[in-house]
C-alpha positions as CSV (number, residue, x, y, z in Angstrom):
1,M,17.1,2.0,-14.2
2,T,14.4,4.5,-15.1
3,L,11.9,5.7,-12.5
4,I,9.1,3.9,-14.4
5,A,11.0,0.6,-14.3
6,E,11.8,1.1,-10.6
7,H,8.1,1.7,-9.8
8,E,7.2,-1.4,-11.8
9,Q,9.8,-3.5,-10.0
10,W,8.6,-2.6,-6.6
11,M,4.9,-2.9,-7.6
12,R,5.6,-6.4,-8.9
13,R,7.0,-7.3,-5.5
14,A,3.8,-5.8,-3.9
15,L,1.7,-7.9,-6.3
16,A,3.6,-11.1,-5.2
17,L,2.7,-10.2,-1.6
18,A,-0.9,-9.7,-2.7
19,D,-0.8,-13.3,-4.0
20,R,0.6,-14.4,-0.7
21,A,-2.4,-12.7,1.0
22,E,-4.8,-14.5,-1.3
23,N,-3.1,-17.8,-0.6
24,E,-3.8,-17.2,3.1
25,G,-7.4,-16.4,2.5
26,E,-7.0,-12.6,2.8
27,V,-8.0,-9.9,0.3
28,P,-5.1,-9.8,-2.2
29,I,-3.4,-6.5,-1.3
30,G,0.4,-6.2,-0.9
31,A,2.7,-3.3,0.0
32,V,6.4,-2.6,0.2
33,L,8.2,0.4,1.7
34,V,11.5,1.5,0.1
35,R,14.1,4.1,0.8
36,D,17.1,4.8,-1.6
37,G,16.4,1.7,-3.5
38,Q,16.5,-0.5,-0.4
39,L,13.5,-2.5,0.9
40,L,12.7,-1.5,4.5
41,G,9.4,-3.3,5.0
42,E,6.8,-5.4,3.4
43,G,3.3,-6.5,4.2
44,W,0.1,-8.1,2.9
45,N,-3.4,-8.0,4.2
46,S,-3.4,-9.9,7.4
47,V,-6.6,-8.8,9.2
48,I,-7.9,-12.4,9.5
49,A,-4.6,-14.0,10.4
50,Y,-3.9,-11.4,13.1
51,S,-7.5,-10.8,14.2
52,D,-6.5,-7.2,13.8
53,P,-8.7,-4.7,11.8
54,T,-5.6,-2.5,11.4
55,A,-3.4,-5.2,9.7
56,H,-3.8,-3.7,6.2
57,A,-0.9,-4.3,3.9
58,E,0.3,-0.7,4.1
59,V,0.2,-0.7,7.9
60,V,2.0,-4.1,8.1
61,A,4.7,-2.8,5.8
62,M,5.2,0.4,7.8
63,R,5.4,-1.5,11.0
64,D,8.0,-3.8,9.5
65,A,10.0,-0.9,8.3
66,A,9.7,1.0,11.6
67,K,11.1,-2.0,13.5
68,L,14.0,-2.3,11.1
69,V,15.0,1.4,11.3
70,G,14.1,1.7,15.0
71,N,11.9,4.7,14.5
72,Y,8.2,5.3,13.9
73,R,9.1,8.1,11.5
74,L,9.9,6.9,8.0
75,P,11.1,10.1,6.1
76,G,12.4,9.7,2.5
77,T,10.4,6.5,1.9
78,T,8.1,5.4,-0.9
79,L,5.2,3.1,-0.2
80,Y,4.1,0.9,-3.0
81,V,0.7,-0.7,-2.6
82,T,-1.5,-2.6,-5.0
83,L,-4.7,-0.8,-4.1
84,E,-5.5,2.8,-3.2
85,P,-5.3,3.2,0.6
86,C,-8.2,3.8,3.0
87,T,-8.5,6.6,5.5
88,M,-6.7,4.7,8.2
89,C,-3.8,3.9,6.0
90,V,-3.5,7.4,4.7
91,G,-3.5,8.7,8.3
92,A,-0.7,6.2,9.2
93,M,1.4,7.4,6.2
94,I,1.0,11.0,7.3
95,H,2.0,10.2,10.9
96,A,5.0,8.1,9.7
97,R,6.1,10.9,7.4
98,V,6.2,8.7,4.3
99,E,7.4,10.9,1.4
100,Q,5.6,9.3,-1.5
101,L,2.8,6.8,-2.2
102,V,2.6,4.8,-5.4
103,F,-0.5,2.7,-5.8
104,A,-1.8,0.5,-8.6
105,A,-5.6,0.4,-8.7
106,R,-8.2,2.8,-7.4
107,E,-10.6,1.6,-4.6
108,P,-14.0,3.2,-5.5
109,R,-15.6,2.4,-2.2
110,A,-13.0,3.2,0.4
111,G,-10.0,4.8,-1.4
112,A,-9.1,7.9,0.5
113,V,-6.5,9.3,-1.9
114,C,-8.7,10.2,-4.9
115,S,-11.8,7.9,-5.1
116,T,-14.0,8.8,-2.1
117,S,-11.9,11.7,-0.7
118,N,-8.6,13.4,-1.3
119,L,-6.9,13.3,2.1
120,L,-3.4,13.5,0.8
121,D,-4.2,16.7,-1.0
122,D,-5.6,18.4,2.2
123,P,-3.4,21.3,3.1
124,R,-4.4,21.2,6.8
125,Y,-2.1,18.2,7.6
126,N,1.4,19.0,8.9
127,H,3.0,16.6,6.4
128,A,2.3,16.2,2.7
129,V,2.7,12.8,1.0
130,K,3.2,13.0,-2.8
131,W,1.3,10.3,-4.7
132,Q,1.0,8.6,-8.0
133,E,-1.5,6.1,-9.2
134,G,-1.8,3.6,-12.0
135,V,1.4,1.5,-11.8
136,L,0.4,-2.0,-13.0
137,A,-3.2,-1.0,-12.3
138,E,-4.7,-3.6,-14.6
139,E,-2.8,-6.5,-13.0
140,S,-3.8,-5.5,-9.5
141,S,-7.4,-4.8,-10.5
142,S,-7.8,-8.1,-12.3
143,R,-6.5,-10.0,-9.3
144,L,-9.0,-8.3,-7.0
145,K,-11.9,-8.8,-9.4
146,A,-11.0,-12.6,-9.7
147,F,-10.7,-12.9,-6.0
148,F,-14.1,-11.4,-5.2
149,K,-15.8,-13.2,-8.1
150,A,-14.5,-16.5,-6.7
151,R,-15.7,-15.5,-3.2
152,R,-19.2,-14.8,-4.6
153,A,-19.4,-18.1,-6.5
């Protein structure tokens, strides 16, 4: 499998989790954490369900993976998420030592990777997370736009 196909495969799983979030009344964002082609953790936005402002899809996926491996450090992993992470989620990735982030769509209001700030490119942190954007971006973006349009109606 090519790297592009692998990224699309995992992002499709994250998009399915975003659909699950939407079905539960949450903002449709999903995330999966993978190492060596194996799923370690997955999550979807659950802030309402958990009454927890930190229950973003990325954090839920990292918590899930950390429980599985028995360690809060997650080296050698790739986090796939359907929307550019916020400041909190970027910080969690750095502390967890995630190796790579692959996200679908940009988040112009709160995205902390390249939209409102470039936190993962800041050399002051003690860990660098490589990142890539745009994998299935249109699919993710259209889901989010439809969700918010329906909410406003």
